[in-house]
N, C-alpha and C positions, 0 to 999 in steps of 0.2 A: 230537947236533945241540944246539948251544947258541942259543936264541932267546929273546929277551926276549918274554914274555906280557904283553899289555895287554888291556884290554877289546875293544880293535879287532881283536885277533888270535884265530884259533882254537887253543884249547889243544892238541888233538891234533896238528896239523900245523904250528903255528908260523905260518901264513899268515894275513894279513889276510882279512877276511870280505867277503861281497857288499857291505854298503854301502860300505866302501873302495873295492871294484871299481868300484862305479857312479858314486862321488864322482870318481874319477880319471878315468874315461872321459868323463863330463859335462865336466870341466875341459878335457881335450884338445879336445872338440870346439868349444870357444870360442878355441882357438889357430889363427889364420889361418894361420900358417906350415904347420901340420899339414893343412890342408885339401886341400893339392896332393898330398901322399904318402899321405895319409889314415891310419886307424887300424884294424887288424884284430884281430877277437875270436874265439877258439875256446873254445867250452863243450865238456867232455870228461867223460865219466864210465864207471864200469865196468859192462861188461855183465853181466847177472843178478846184481848184487850181493846182492840179496835171498837168493838160493840159497846164496852164500858165507856170509852171516851165518847162515842156518839150518844149515848143515851143521858150521860151525866154532864158532858162537856168537859173541855181539857183542864181547867182547874181543879175540878173534882177527880178527874183522872189522875192528875199529879198527886193529889192527896191520898189517892188509893196506892199509888207507887211508893210514896213516903212511908205509908203505913206498912206496907209488905216489907220495905227495907228495914223498919224497925222491928218487925217480927223476926225477920232473919237474923238481925243484929243480936236480938235477945236470945234466940235458939243456938247460935254458934256457940256461945260461951267459951271463946277463945280456941275452939277446936279447927278453925280454918279462918283464912282470910277471905275477906268479902269484897266485891267490887261491883260497880254497876257497868256492865258489859256494853250496853246501848238499848236505848228504847225502854222496853219492859223487861229486859234480860239482865239478869245478874249472874256472876261468876264466883264460884267458891273454889278456892285453892287449899287443899288438905295436904300439908307438908308432912312427908313422912307417914301417910296414912294409906294403908292398902285398900284396893278397890272395894273390896267386901264391906269394910266398916264405912267407906264414904257412901256406899250404896244405901246401906241401912239408915244413915242419917239423913240422907236426902228423901228416901221413901218415907221416913217416919215424919218429916216435916211436910211432905206433900199429903199424906193421908190425914194429918192432924189439921191441916189448913182446910181441906174440902169437906171436913166434918162439922165445920162450923161457921157461923156468920162473921163476916170480917169487918171489924170497926174502922173507919177511916175519918171520923170526925163526929162532934156532939150530935147524938141522935141519928147518925147515918151509919147504915151498915149493909153489906151485900154479901152472897155467897160468891167465893172465887175458887178456882181450882189452877194449878201450875203443872206444866209438863216439865222434864228435865232430861238431859242427856249427860251421860257420865263416861269418862275416858281415863286412863292412867297411864303415866310415864314410869318405866319404859315399856310396859307391856303393849300398849296400842300405838306406840310411836317413838322414832329414835329422837325426835326434836320436840320442842314446845310446840311449834306451828303445826306439826303433824297431829299431835295429841289434841290440841284445841280443835282442828278440822273434824277429828273423829267424834269429839264430843258434840260438835254442831251438827253433825250427821245424825247422831244418836237422837238429838233433840228434834229434829226434823222428823224423824221416824216415829218418835212419841206423839207428836202432833198428828201425823198421817194416819196412825193406827187407833185414834180414838180420844186423845189428849188425856190429862190428869193420870199421868203414869210417868215412870222413870224407866228410861231405856239405856242400855250399855251400848259401848261402841262395837262390841262383839256380841252377837246373840248367844247368850249362855245362860243356863238356869243358874240363879244365885241362891246358895243353900248356905245357911249360917252354920259354922263350925260348932256352935253351942247346941246343935241339935244332935251331934254324933260324938262328941267327947267329953270326958269329965272334967270337971273345973281345975283339978289338979294336972290333968295332961295339958290343959291349954295354958296354965301358968308356967309349966315346964317348958312348953313351946316359946312362950314369949321370951323367957330367960335366955333360951338358947340362941333365938334369933338376935337378941340384943347383943349377946356374947360374940356371936359370929358376924354380926354386922349383915345378916341376910333377912330378907322378908319371910315372915311366917309361911305365907302362900308358897314361896319357893321351896322352902323345907318339906312342906306337906307334899308337894308334887314329886320332889325327889324321893321322899318316903314310898309314896305310891308307885313310881316307876320301879324302884327296888323291888316291891312286893309283887308286880306284875311280872318282872323278869323271872324272880324267884320260882313263881309257879306258872311260867310260859303262858300267861293270860293274853 
């Protein structure tokens, strides 16, 4: 991996550090065009990483972190910005991506990682799992700081309730829209959201509220 290392980058992973993440997120919250679709944040770290360091030693632990960073980078494919948040934690910043889509991406990465042996050097591998907390602006906070705090709380809850899971800032059952709508309806919803500069989830909630009022539910 060829990465230009600067004072703003982490030497181990080549990623930008937490201050860059916080600065980028804060700038996004000042973008009025983004307020309709929102910005989603996932904080992710390795379960029981302290035990990995104790068992293998810090150099090998660093190799595990670098390998996980490379796996994240390979999976992101431009859909989010990736940062080293600190220690064994990483931050993913999904610009203009609603909470549902960010949750699905994070959950897919988590489940894929936990089902395989993780290679971190020639002839070396081990099983890893990760936990994650996810929050979205402006749904879960009016400022970037508030949203990051909500994501941290969700990550702590994921750890406390068994690890190897993704928790949302607000406890809610995440149901994919593709389970309930035809593809043509979803495409029409996306076009409308883009034309009106309003998030798809906002439009769906508005429609549901109108339906409930109509039938006095």
